[in-house]
N, C-alpha and C positions, 0 to 999 in steps of 0.2 A: 367067601359063604359058601360053602359049599353040603351045607348042613342046614340047606334050604328043602323044605316036606314040601311035596304036592300038594295044595290049594290052601296050605293055611300059612298065610300072615305071618311075615316076619318084620321087625323094626327094625328097622338098616337107618346111619347116622356115615352119612359124607365124608369122607377122610383120604387125602392122596394121601401118598408116601412124600416124605420128606427130600426122598433122592429125586423125585420127579421134579418138586420147585427149584430144587439145587441145580437142577439140570437145562432145564428151563433157561433161569437168568442166566447161565452161562452163555445158553445159547443166545438167548438176548442182547448181549453184551458182544456177542463175535457178530455180530450179522452184517450181513452186505449187502447194502439198498443198491437199486436201480437211479439212474439218473434220470430229469425230467428235464424237457427238449424246453428251448428258451424262449419259444413262441406260443406257450400251451397255453393259457389263464388258469391263476390259483382255483380259481369256482369251476373248471374246466375236468370233471370225470370222464370224459367220454374214452378214455384212453384205458380207464380204471383205478385205482385208488391212487391219490392223490402221497407223493413220497413224504413232502412234510408233515401231512397226519401221522402216518404209518411210522414215518420216526417219534413224534412227539408222542406217541400212545405206549411204542416201545421202551422208548426211556421211562415214561412213567409204569409200563407193567415193570421194566427191570427194578425202579430204585425207588417204587412208592408203594405201589398196589399190593394190598395186606389178603394175600389168597385165606390165612389161617382165619383172619375174622371174618370175610366174606364168607368162610365156611360156616363159620358157629351162626353167623345170622340166616343161608339156607337151613340150616341144621334147625333153627327154632323157629323159623316162620312155616316150617314147610312136614307133615305128619309124614313120615317116608317108610315105606314097607318092601321086599321083596317077595314073590310068590313064586314057584314054581308050578303050569302050568303045562299040559299032556294035551299037545293041539293033532286032531284025526290027519294026519300023511305029511303030518312033520316028525312030531314026537316033543320032547321034551324043550323047553325055552323057558328061564326068568324072566319074569317081569320087571321092575321099579315103577314106586306109583309115590301116589303121597294122596292119601284120604283122610277128607274134614265133612265131619257131620256137624249138622248142623239143629240146634237146641229145640228147633221148631216142629211139632208133631204133623204137622202140614209139608216138610219139606219135598223136595223134587231133585230123585236124583241125576248130576249131571255130568256127565263124562266130559271132558276137555282135551280136545286132542291139539298136539301144537303141529310145527312143519321145520322146514330146516332154511335157514340153520340154528333156530329156536333152541326151546329145552320145554324143559316141567317150568323152567324158569316164569316164560310168558305166564304163565296166571299168577303171577306174584302180589299183583297187586289189584286183585280180584277175589281170592277168595274170603278177605273179613266182608267186604259188600254185599256177597251172593251169600256166603252162610249166615250171616247177621246180620238181616237188614236192618234199617232204623224201627222199624215200626210194623204191626204186626198186618197191615195190608198191604206190606211189600211182600211179594215171591220171597222165598227162601229155599237152599238147593243145600243137598250135601253134594258137597263138588268131588271128583277122581280124577286125580289129572295123572296117567299113566306118561313113562316115557319111553318112545320110540324106540324099541332095540336098539342099540350102539351110540340113540340119541345121549349124553351128561351120563346119570350112573347106571343107566340099561344097559343091561347084559347084551351087547352083540351075539348076533349070531351065528352058531360054529359053523351050521351048514346054508347052502344059496337057498334060495327062492322068498326069503322073508318080503313079500312088498306088503303094499296096503292090503289087498286081500286076508293075503295070511297075517296081519297085525290086527285085520279086523278081526278073525275067529276068536287070535288071541286074548283083547280087550274083553270080547263078548264071556269068552269064560272069567274071566275075569271081575264083572260088572254081576252075572248071572250066578256062577257057580260058587266061585272067592267068596263073595261080596255078597252075594243074597238080592243082588237088584232086579226083581223080575221084570218087572216096567221101567224106561229110564229115559233120558234125553239127551243127546252130543250137543256141542258145539266143537265146529272145525276151522280154521284155516291154513291154505299151503297142504303138504300134507294132510292135516290132521281132516283139510274137506274132502280128501280125496276114502284114507279110514271111514269116518264114518259114514258117507254116501255109500261104504262098499256094508259097511256095518245094517245100514238100515235096510240094503236089497236084501244082502244073505238071511236079517234076524230078524224083520218086520215084526215080529210079536213082542219084543222088548228092546227094539229102540222103536218110540211114540213119535218122538218129533224131534228136527234137528236144526241145528245154526248154521251159518256160516258167514265168515266176514271175508270169503272171495266162495268163488265156483268156475269151474272148468266144463265147459260145455262151446261147440261152433253152434253155426246156423243150420236149421234143422233142411235137411235138404228140399228144394224150392219144389220137387212134385209131393214133397206133404204137406209144405206147410207154404203157400205160394205167397201169402200178405205177408207173412214177415220173410221175405226174400223183398217183394216189394215196398219194406218199410229198409230193408238194408241200401236196396238200390237208393233210394231216394229220403235215405239217412239223412241228409244235411236239412232237410226242412220236414221230418217225421217225426226226429228222434230228439229226445228231451234233451238240454243241457250237459245234466247227467248223464247218460246215456250217449252222448259224442265225446264228453271226457275218457269216458270207457274204452270205446273204441279207440280214440288214441294213446293210450295209455297202455291199450291189449297190441296193439303195430308197433309202440316202440319199445316192448317186452321183445316183443319178437325180430323187431330190426337189430337193435340196440343191446339188450341184456341178457341171450338168453345160452350164449358161448358156454357158462357153463354146463347147462342143461344137456348138450351134445355130448362135453367130455364126463361130465359123472353117469350119463346113462350109457357109456359107451365101455373110457376105459379109465373107471374109480382107481381104481389100485394103480396101477401108473400112476394119477396126480396125488393116491398120497403117499409114495414115498416123497414127493416133496413139504404138501401141507403138513403131512405126519408127524416129520423127524423137525421143521423149522417153525418155531412160534412167529419168526418172521412174514412165514407166508403164507402161513394159516389167518394170522391177526389182516393180511391184505385180502387174502380172498371173500373174506366177512366182510371185515367194515366199509369195502365197493357195496357188497348187499344193503346192509342195513342203511348205508346213504342213498341210496339209488330206490330202494322199496318202500322208505320211510316218509312222512311229512316234516322234511328237514325244517321246513318254513314257519310249521310250529310244533316241534318238537326236537331238542337236544340229547341224544344220547348221554349222561354222566359218563368220563372213562372208565367209573369202576366197573356201572352195567358194561360199560363194550366190552373189558376182560374180561369180566364175569361169565358172557356169553362165549366168548371163544374159550375160556375158560372147560365147557362144557363140551368140548369136538375136540382140544387139545388134550383131556383127559384120559379120552378114548383113541388118541392117534391118528383123527381127523377120516381115519378111511369107511370105520361102520358107516359114519352121516352118509358122505359121497356113495357110497355102494348099495344104499337104500333107492336110488335113482336106478339104476343097474336093474338091479330084481323088479321095480315095477314095473318098468318098461316093458322086464321077460318075462312078467306075470301071461299068462294062458289060463283059457274057460271062462263062463259064462260073468265068473266075478271080478274079472282083470280088471287093469287100468284102464285099457282102452275100449274094450267093450263097455267097460263101464259108464262112460262116459257119453256116451248116445241110448244107455238105457233107465227106459224111463219106473222112476218107484211113486208110488204112492203116497209114502210117509210126509205128513205136512214139512214142510220148510219155513224158513224163516232166513232173510239175508237183510244185512247188514252193511251198505255200502259206504267206501270211503273214497275220498278222488284220485289220491296216490297208487290206490290198489292196483297190482296188473292185471287183473282177471277178475272183470265183473260184466257177466256180460248181460247186455238191453231184456228187458221181461220175457219178451216173449220167442227170446234164444232158451230163458232156462224153462219156461211152462212147457216147451219141445218131452223135455226130459225128467221132470218133479215139477209135486204138486207144491207150488210153493203159493204160499197162503200171507206172508209179512213179509214187510218190503221197510229200508229205511235209508233215502241215502243223505249223507252227512257232508258238511263244507269241508271238513279237515279229517286226515289219519290216511293211513296208509296200509301196507301189510300186514303191521306186527298189533294189529289194532289194542290188542289186551295193553301192548306195554306203553304205544304212545299217547292213548286216550282210553283208559279205561273205564273212564264213567259212562262213554256214552256205549260201549259194549254191555256192559252192566245194566243200563237204564233198555236197551234194546232184549238182552236176556230176558230179564223180569217184565217187559209187555209184554213179548212172544208167546211165552214160555206160562204167562198166566193167561193169554185168553182163552176164551171159551174153544175154540179147534183145539189145542193142546191140551186142554181138562178134557174136552171128551176123547181126546184119541188114548189117556193115559185111563181113559174107564171102561176102552174098547180089552 
């Protein structure tokens, strides 16, 4: 789509070349798998993705999965567009996004931003309930779902530097200059949390309230918040059940699950040679994340959903999604990722906590950097809330964004 104009949305239909689909099937049939060690239990994922599970999914992908049918469903369910924007200090970048407007005149513009290894498809189950709620007393939204450049159909950046802060600027241009939403609210998870938090810091006149299903921050320095440090030291006595579980999940992530973070934030291109050329490699890399980060006791991803999520990164050769980590941790300046995590924003936020989420800090950690005005703690769900338990996320979004706090902020 080289004829895309600046700030002029162009309708987009997802379509992958037949050649890519044919090559993918050939590669799946030619795959070589590792062996499991005989003393490792079938339910033990501590070494990574289980061989039998990846073999089963690979066979399904090669022999049963129908991308063309899934492609048609995506095109039917999402109103997709592409638009070229000019980002100050960077230059032109084409954005992919879905835009669903409500028939309700009182609908609030809501920007939904996903993370890795997700894509814009994470919004699939929440479009209808958010844009067309069951009655007029329930908050309605105009829903805008952009792809992080290089995720799914999002054109990958041609130059380096495209981390959360730059993505935040691009998405603000999309919302304000392209779509004309001068004030709006946001929902973010994973990288979506970093991006929308950066938007709130950079553009508080436009971003009036945020919601997150995870949050990134550490405890404030003891000399700035001695009571918070005291609660942490005595956490076994003073933390709630949810807070203790959050600390446990954060520690497990730090000790056992963040190896991918180190390699993707340092040498993503080297990893991309393997994951971008081998559908089995990418499948194994992502399936492990789905298993470890989801509440698998309460949600089982259907095989089609798994493969379609993998396809969103396979279509780009995987590397752009991996490279986003390098760009994020290499950012500099006042809105960079590392600075942002310890910088206070007075834009009101709401948080939803899910027990299998690996980054849901205690309330007093969040209070040091954010104006938290809403919190819901759920007894099921994980990192992919919109996929695993969409009804809970929708309920929280409706409640938080219809609150007096947000209504007042939108009038400001």
